[in-house]
MARPATOR-908565 format. One record per atom (N, C-alpha, C, O): x, y, z. Coordinates in steps of 0.001 Angstrom, whole numbers, plus 524288, in hexadecimal, padded with zeros to 5 digits. Example, Ala and Ser with C-alpha at 12.3 -4.5 7.8 and 13.67 -1.06 7.14 Angstrom:
<pts>
833867E9C681E788300C7EE6C81E78833907F31C81E788379C7F30982111832327F73681BA8835667FBDC81BE4832648001E81EBE834618047281F67
</pts>
This chain:
<pts>
854B3853D385AD985222857E4857E984CDF855DB855FF84C9085194853D1848D9858D4856C98439C857448551C843068581784F408450585BDF84D0E840458548284CCA83F3C854EA8473083A0F857BB8467B836378563A848F4839C985BCA8432D834DF85E9784272830B685B088401B831D98579483CF582BE885BF5841BA8278B858D683FC782695859FA83A09826D185E778385482582855E28371882453856A08318B81E798567C8308B81CC68568582C0B81B5785652834C2815AE855DF8341E8136D85A5F830EE80FA68599F82E0C815B085F0C83168813A58638682E8781481862EC828AB811CC8656B825948183A85FA7827168195E85EFC8218B8169B85A3981F3D8178F858DF81AB981342857B282232810B1852EB8205B80AEC853DB81F65808878576682197808CB8509681C0F8033A850C781ADE8010584B4F81B47803B68477681A3B7FC1D84B0181CCF7F9638460581CDC7F7478450E817657F481848578153F7F89284098815267F71483F4380FCC7F3DC83A4680FEF7F5298369E812C67EFB383A1B80CE97EC748356A80C8D7EC1E833D8806D07EA2E836D2803937EE0282F2B805947EDCE82D09800477EA608282F800527EA2F82562804397E7B2827307FC0D7E474822797FBA57E5278202D7F6357E4C1822F77F2507E63181B177F5F17E6CF818717F0EB7E5BB812A87F19C7E541810BF7F6007E55B80FDF7ED407E46C80A3E7ED337E93A8077E7EB0E7EB708091C7E71B7EAD1803537EDB17EF6A8004B7EC3C7ED917FB0F7EA217EACF7F82F7ECD37EF167F9CE7E54C7ED5F7F4FC7E2B47F1C47F0F97E2DD7F5B07F1827E0227F1157ECFD7E6117F4F67E8DE7E6D17F3197E41D7E3B97EFA97E1457E5867F5487E33C7DF2C7F3957DEFA7DBB97F76B7DA7E7DC747FBF57DADA7DAE77F5897D63C7DED87F9197D2117E06E7F9167CD637DCC57FB317C9477DE1D7F6C37CDEF7D8347F6F07C9B67D45E7F44A7CB507CF597F12B7CEF77CF457F5877C8987CB2E7F3037C9987C6307F5677CE287C34D7F9847D0227C4D17F2D27CFD87BF1E7F4CC7D43B7BBFF7F5307D9327BF527F1C87DA487C2887F9457DC177BE847F9EE7E0F97C1627FBB97E0407C6FA7FB287E3D17CA267FDDD7DBC27C8427FF987DA997CD93803587DECC7CF86807097E03E7CCCD8025B7E0C57D455805A57E4DB7D69C8084C7E31F7DBA880B837E5FC7DDCC806FF7DE7C7DD918096B7DC587E24C80B7C7D6EA7E1058089B7D3927DF1C810817D6117E217813067D1237E0B1815C77CEE57E57E818D47D1977E80D814AE7C9F57E6B0817897C7607EAF081D0E7C6487E8FD81DC57C38B7E51A820F17C86B7EBAF826657C7B27EA22829407C3DD7EDB182D567C1C87EC41827167C2F07F258829547BF227F5F3824E57BBD27F820821197BDDF7FA3E825697B6B47F797821AE7B3307FA19823AF7B25A7FF9D8280E7B08380067820707B3B98036F822067B344808E1823AB7ADC280A53821877A9EE8085A827747AD6880DC18295E7A85580F948263C7A657814398271B7A1FE81617822977A98B8161481F5B7A7FA81A8081B1F7A430818E181ACD7A2A181457817DD7A2B581CA1813AE79EFC81B8180F7E7A1658180380F237A62B8179680C4779E0F8157D807DA7A0188127C804687A36E8160B803BA7A24481AA9802457A790813CE7FF1A7AB26816E87F9947A9048176C7F7277A7CB813747F7767A88481C3B7F2567A62281CF57EDC87A94B81ABD7E9DA7A703819297EE377AE7E81A947E9D47B1A4818B17EA997B39C813207E73F7B65D8110C7EEFD7B238810B17F01D7B40C80B687F2547AF84808367F7127AF28807817EEEB7AC07806437F0CB7A7788034F7F46E7A90D7FED77F3757ACE47FC1D7F8997A6117FE237FC667A73A7FA0F800917AB0D7FBC68042C7AC357F8CF8001C7AD0C80093803E37B0C8802A2806E07AE5480724805067AAB9809BA80B987B0698080380F007AE6380C1B811157B2E380F5C8120C7B72780D5B811C77B1E081478814217B5BB817EC819647B7668159E81CC37B4218149781A0F7BC7D814D381EDC7BE858128481E7B7BFC280CBE822287C1E780A8281A0D7BE6F80A3C819657BFEA804BB81A777C5BF80423818BC7C8E88075281D4F7C7208001181EA67CC957FF1A81CF47CE117F99A81E197CB4E7F5D681A397D2727F92F8185B7D4537F42081A7E7D9C57F31881B537DCD97F6B281B5A7DAE27EE2281CD17E01C7EC57818237E2487E969815A87DF867E65B816EE7E74A7EA5D812627E9A77E7D2813E57EE8B7E4C7817A97F13F7E60D810D97EF927E0C1810FF7F4737DDC880B577F58D7DC4F809CD7F4FA7D7CA8083F7F7267E039802987F7A87DFB6800FA7FD0F7DDCB80341801057DF4C7FD117FD217DA7F7FAC9801FC7D8907F79D804977DCE27F4D7801F57DFCC7F808809C87DD4C7F4C580CEA7E0C67F1188101D7DD657F2C48129A7D9A37EC0C8100D7DEBC7E82D812E97DBAE7E4D08165D7DF317E4A1815AC7E3F27E22281A237DCAF7DE8E81D907DF8E7D9C481AAC7E1847D7C581BE07E5B97D7E4816DD7DE857D335813F87DFF67D44980E2C7E0667D8A580C707DF5A7D05A80B207E1F27D129805877E2CA7D1DC802587DDCC7D3C47FDEF7DE077D061804757D9587D0E68019D7D46D7D681801E57D2717D91E805E77D2EB7D8497FD957D0387DD837FD6E7CDEC7DE02801567C96E7E256802E67C80B7D99C802E77C72A7D9B0806A67C2D97D92480C517C4B87D90680FE87C1847D8CF80D267C9DE7D8BA8127C7CBF77DDE48152B7CAB17E1B7812997C9507DDFB81A517CB2A7E2BB81D4A7CA0A7E73B81B6F7CD7D7E6B881B2D7D2447EBA481A257CB077F059818867CDDE7F2CC81D437D0827F354821667CE1D7F44A81CA77D57B7F6BF820EA7D8607FC1381F677DA957FEB6822A87DCF37FDB081A817D9D7802CB818EE7DBCD80387813167DBE48007E810237D99C807AE811717DE9B8090780BE67DF3280A5B80AEA7E4EA80C2980E697E7AD8096F8061C7E6A280B3C804467EBC180F3D800087EA9F80DEF7FBF97E86581416800F57EC248185A7FD5F7EAD481B1C7FBB17EFD281C7A7FEF17F31781BEA7F6927F06381E907F4AB7F50D81DEC7EEDD7F5CB81D777EBE57F20A81DE57ED487FABA81D9D7E7BA7FC07819CA7E6CB80075818A37EA488038F817DA7E1F9800AD815337E03380563816977DA898065E817877D77F802C3816B37D93580B688184D7D40880D2A813F27D1C881088811D97D481813E6812907CCD580FAB80EC97CA2F813098117A7C95381848814D67C5EB818C980FF97CC7481C32813097CCEC820F7810AD7CA51825C3813027CA93829F580C2D7C7D682550809D57C51E829C3808C77BF7682839807397BE58823D0809A47BBF182BE4808FB7B66582AB88034A7B4A882AC8801F47B0AD8286F7FFE27B7A282D7C7FA887B5D082E247F65E7B9D382CBA7F1BF7B8F482DBB7F7EF7BE3082A6B7F43A7C24A828E87F61E7C4BD823CB7FACA7C4AC822A97F2827C6E6820B57F40F7C95C81BC17F65F7CECA81C9E7F3E57D2BC81B6E7FB197CEF081EAE7FDB57D3D282011802807D48681C9E805BE7D10281C1E802E47D91F81A438074C7DA71816E880AA27DEA381985808907E24281BE880FC27DE2781911813577E26381A778143C7E56481569816387E3378119C812C77EA648155A8129D7ED7D81092816D77F1B281098817C57F4438148D8195C7F25880C1F81CFF7F6A780B3281BFB7F890805A581D8A7F60C801DB8195B7FD0B805338178D7FEF28001C818D3804BE7FF868183D807CA8033281A91806337FAE281B2D80BAF7F985816D880D1E7F5B78164F80AB97F195813C4811067F72180FA18130C7F3C2812068176D7F0838140081B417F2A7811D8816DB7EB5B813F181ABA7E7BD80F4F81D827E54280C3381B0F7E28780ED18228F7E62A80A6C825897E40E80C02827BF7DEC58101382A437DE47808BD826C77DAC980A18828497D56D8066682C4F7D30E8070C82DC27CE848029182E217D5FF7FECC831F67D4027FDA7836077D82C7FE508350E7DCD67FBEE83A927D6707FA1783E917DA047FE6E841917DCB0802F5841547DB167FD04844617E0C3800B5847E77E35380548845217E5FB809438479A7E710804CF840177E70A8090B83D2D7E99580C0D839D27E5B480EF2836527E74980B6783AD57E0A680E16837E27DC8A813F3837AC7DDAE8167183BB37DE7E81619832F27DDBA81BA4832387DEC581CF6831687E47B82167830157E5C4819348322C7E7EA81A18831647ED818192782BB17EEF18167D828DA7EC1F81B5C82A0C7F35A81A8F824B67F5368191C824B87FAFA81A3A8286B7FDD781698820797FC9A815A181F4480218817BD819D0803168170D816557FFD681A47819048077C81C45813DD808EB818D5811BB80D49818358142D811618169B80D1880C54812ED80AA180FF28154B80588811E8817738027D80EDF814E0804A3816FC816D97FFC481941813407FE1D81DAE810F18016282059812CD7F90081E6C80FC97F734822E180D5F7F1E38222B80EA27EF0281E87809E07F0A7825BA8072D7EBA582609801D27EC36823867FEC47EF9C82503800B27E8E181FB97FBBB7E90A81CE67F8E07E3DE81DB67FA027E00081B157F52A7E3D38215D7F1F77DF2D8225C7ED657DF5781E927E97B7E1F081F977EDE07DC9581A337E9FD7DD018160A7E4C87DA84817707E1147DAE2814647E4637D7F981C017DF517D5F681DB37DBF97DA5881FFA7D7407D9B48209E7DE637DEC9821327DB977E3468234E7D9BD7E6C681EDC7DC827E77781AFD7D51B7E8F581F657D3147EC6681B4E7D6487F16A81AEB7D7387F360816A17D7F57F37D81F617DAED7F85F81F887E0157F75A822547E0347F507826897E4557F91F81FED7E9847F8868222D7EC567FDC1822217EB658010681EBA7EFCC7FE88825EB7F2D88035C826317F8A3802078260B7FA7E7FEB6828FD7FB75804A6822968011B803F682223803B08094E822B18011780D5482244808BE80954823A180B9980E328248780DAC8108581F7480F8980DB581C0780D53815A581F068102A8188881AFE8154181A2981D9B8153C81D2182164819A28183281B8D81EAC8190281E238223C81CCE81B3F826A581DC181CEA8205581EF9816ED8237C822C181417821018243480EF181CDD8223980D8382395827AC80C32821B1829588071F825C182CB28046C829B682E27806BE824BC82DE77FF7B828408313B7FC748250E835497F984820418350F7F96E827C2838FC7F71E8252483D0A7F409821C0840797F77982372842317FBA181CF08417D7F5C281948844BE7F8C1817FC842467FE0981632844F780199818E283D2C7FE8C817A683A558035F81C97838D78066681C958352280976820BA83BBE80581825B883AB780820824FC83A9180E0A8224183DD6810458276D836C68108382747835FD81635821C7834F68183E820928364081CB781E7B832AC815098192083196816B88191182DBB81B3E81C4082A2481B818156882E8C81EC58144882AD4822EF80E6882A758236080BA182E13821DB80C808263382568806E6825A78260B8054581FFF8259C8082B81C7482714800A181F32823967FEA1819E4823177FB678195681E267F95281D2581C137FB078148481C507F7BA81343817DF7F39680F74819D17F4BF80BEB81CDD7EED38102E818127EA8B80CA8819667E921809B6814737E7A580C0E810867E99A80486814AC7E83380140810347E3117FE92811577E24B7FC58815887DF8A7FED080D887DA937FC0180DC87DA537F8728090C7DBA27FA0D804B57D8A97F3AA809DF7D8297F00F805787D3487F16E802627CF027F1BC804907D3EC7F2417FD567CF7C7F3687F9F57CD347EE687F7AB7C8E87EE7D7F5847D00B7EA087F81C7CE2F7E4DE7F6867CF9B7E10E7FACD7D2857E2687FE607CD9A7DC507FA7E7CEB87D84A7FE607D4337D62E7FD877D4FC7D2827FA867D7FA7D885800307DD737D71C7FF787DE767D181801237E1947CECE7FEAA7DBE47CFAC8054A7DCE57CA588071A7DB577C65F802F67DDD57C249802807D7487C77E7FFF77D5C17C3E97FBBE7D9E57C3DF7F77F7DAF17BFD17F5227DC407C8667F6897E0507C8BB7F28D7E50B7C58C7F42E7E6F17C2497F1347E6ED7C67A7F8DD7EB917C3A47FA9A7EA617BDE37FB687EDB17BA947FA527E5BB7BCA47FD487E44E7B7317FE217E4207B4117F91B7E4C17AF4D7F9357E3497B6A77F4BA7E3107B3EA7EFB47E87D7B25D7EDD87E8FC7AED87EA9B7EC7B7B4D97EFC57F1DE7B3967EE4A7F3377B5A37E8E57F0477B4D67E52D7F78A7B8377E8797F9B97BA1E7E3857F5ED7BD687E0647F6807BDDC7DBA47F2167BFB07E2EC7EE9B7C3557E04C7EA737C0E37DCE57E7F67C3A57D9D77E99C7BBDF7DD4B7E5917B9597DA237E1B97B6957DDB27E33D7B3DD7E15D7DCD07B74D7DC937D8C27B4887DF7C7D8A97AEE27DDAA7DB117AD847D9BC7D5E67ABA87E0847D5917A61E7DF197D3427A55E7D9A37D45D7A17A7D70A7D00E7A9197D7E97CDC47A8A37D2AA7D1667AAC87CE6E7CFF77AAD17C9D87D61F7AC967CFE97D9FB7AE637CC1E7D99D7B4207CAC27DCC87B60E7C7B27D5D07B6F27CCF57D5547BC7C7CBB77D9607BFA27CEBF7DB1B7BE147D2F47DAD47C4097CC8B7DEBE7C7707CEF67DC677CA2B7D3B67D7C57CB777D3C97DFA57CB047D7A47DDFE7CDE17DC497E15B7D2BD7DCE87E6077D2B17DBC27DEF07D6E17DEB77E1BA7DBC37DFA37E0627DDC17E5107DC147DCE97E7077E41A7E0637E76C7E3397E2EF7EC797E3317E8CA7EB8A7E6027EAC47E82E7E0107EB7D7EE777E01D7F12E7EE2A7DFCA7F3487F3B27DC477F1D57F6A47E36B7F6B07F5247E3577F9297FA3A7E2337FEEB7F9867E4288016C7F5EA7DF09800F87FCFE7DE3A806907FD3E7E21B8089D8013D7E1FE80704805C67E57F80C1A7FF9D7E98780E288031D7E889813E3804297E7C5816F68008C7E88D8154A809127E84F81AC580A937ED1C81BEF80DC97EE5381916811777EFD98201280C737F464821A480F7C7F351826E5811E67F15C82A7280F517F49682764816D37F41F82C62819697F8E982D0F81CD47FA3A8299481FDF7FB728315D81C61800028323B81FA6802818377081E778008883A8081B54806D683862821008099B83D4B8205380DC183CBB81C2581083838CC81BEB80E2D8409C818E68124A840B7814EC81541845D281587812ED849F08166681A62845858150F81D9184A408156281C0B84E0D8111881AD284C6F80CBC81C1C853058124781A91856F680E7381F63859D080C8C8227585BD280FA882009859FD8076D8248185CC580531823068626D8043D81E69863BF803F0826F0865BF803C58260686B348027D8233A86BA27FD48824A3868F17F98E81F5386EF17FCF881C7486FAF7F8228187486B6F7F7188161986B497F2E8817AB867FF7FADB813ED863B57FA3780E68865E87F9A480CC6869447FCAC80B9A864037F5CA8063E865B97F4E0802798621C7F7BF803B685D8C7F8A17FDF2864117F9327F9FA860A07FB617F77A85DB07F6E27F60485FFE7F2EC7F700858977F7897F50C8553F7F3617EFF0852AB7F4F57EE17853417F95B7EDB784FD37F14A7E8F984CE17F2617EA17849387F6E77EE34846BB7F70B7E692848DC7FA827E74C845967FF1A7E5CD848A6803EE7E3B984CF8803917E6D9846708085C7E574848FB80D377EA6584AEC80FDB7EE0A847E9810BB7EA8884FDC8111C7EF1C852308138D7ED7B854E5818907E93885719818E47F0D1854BB81C637EFE585786821447F4C585AA88227E7F9188588F822557F42585F97823B47F8B6862D3825227FA7F8618C82A967FE44863D782C7E
</pts>
């Protein structure tokens, strides 16, 4: 039996926000919970193959940490390559403001932080974004390699380092009955 297409019930949605990954100092939002058992990482001093971090990062409308908060990015990443700054990422984006308040997106994939632009998969969602599929494009808003190379979020001079990613998500989200068109880009 053929399954009817759900394309007519979906809309293309485009979201844009900034994710603040603070890996040391006051307000730390990323914590290494497992020190990898692999060898020291050649491009990330102080890091080891298999290092695992848990994050609870603030999402904002703009690149400043003081911009309006719109959600959290909660999950894990693992240093997954022995010779390149590559993370295996599993993150749930929780939206706390606007028309998607209470909705989530689940993001998974390979994040090569040496690249300026990276693409990861959106593998699901809840609420207004239930059954979401698509992709997220991450752009580094700061020099992430300098942050990770400093180890534990501190530069050699002892100052705190922060990472900021610009995240854009575009994909299809299931449409519920009575769903209103919201801020963003939609295609029938």
